[in-house]
C-alpha positions in Angstrom: 9.1 -6.0 0.7 8.3 -4.6 4.2 5.3 -4.8 6.3 3.8 -1.5 5.0 4.4 -2.6 1.3 2.7 -6.0 2.1 -0.3 -4.8 4.1 -0.8 -2.0 1.5 -1.0 -4.2 -1.4 -3.3 -6.5 0.4 -5.6 -3.7 1.5 -5.6 -2.4 -2.1 -6.4 -5.8 -3.4 -9.3 -6.3 -0.9 -10.6 -2.9 -2.0 -10.7 -3.7 -5.5 -12.9 -6.9 -4.6 -15.0 -5.1 -2.3 -15.6 -2.5 -5.1 -16.4 -5.0 -7.6 -18.9 -6.9 -5.1 -20.6 -3.6 -4.5 -20.9 -3.1 -8.4 -22.4 -6.8 -8.8 -24.9 -6.3 -6.1 -25.5 -2.7 -6.8 -24.5 -1.3 -3.5 -23.0 2.1 -3.8 -21.9 2.2 -0.2 -20.0 -0.9 -0.8 -18.4 0.4 -4.0 -17.4 3.7 -2.1 -15.7 1.8 0.8 -13.9 -0.3 -1.8 -12.5 2.6 -3.4 -11.6 4.2 0.0 -9.7 1.0 0.9 -7.8 1.0 -2.4 -6.7 4.7 -1.7 -5.6 3.7 1.9 -3.7 0.7 0.5 -1.8 2.7 -2.1 -0.9 5.1 0.4 0.4 2.6 2.8 2.4 0.9 0.0 3.8 4.6 -0.7 4.9 4.8 3.1 6.5 1.4 2.7 8.2 2.6 -0.4 9.7 5.5 1.4 10.9 3.5 4.3 12.7 1.1 2.0 14.3 3.8 0.2 15.4 5.5 3.5 16.7 2.1 4.6 18.8 1.8 1.3 20.1 5.4 1.7 21.2 4.6 5.1 23.0 1.4 4.1 24.9 3.4 1.4 25.9 6.1 3.7 27.1 3.7 6.2 29.1 1.9 3.7 30.7 5.0 2.4 32.0 5.9 5.9 33.4 2.4 6.4 35.8 3.0 3.5 
């Protein structure tokens, strides 16, 4: 797991908590902010996944040329 994946997962989780708190206290803005943080977190995880995939491909290509 790289930094983007970890930070994105954390942001997504904190967004879920924020949204839940907003529901409990009846604060629509808190709910919206929580949803926004979830979207940002999921996007950051996707960036991290892409970086990890590229790194794996680079390793595979590098090994192919060493043979």
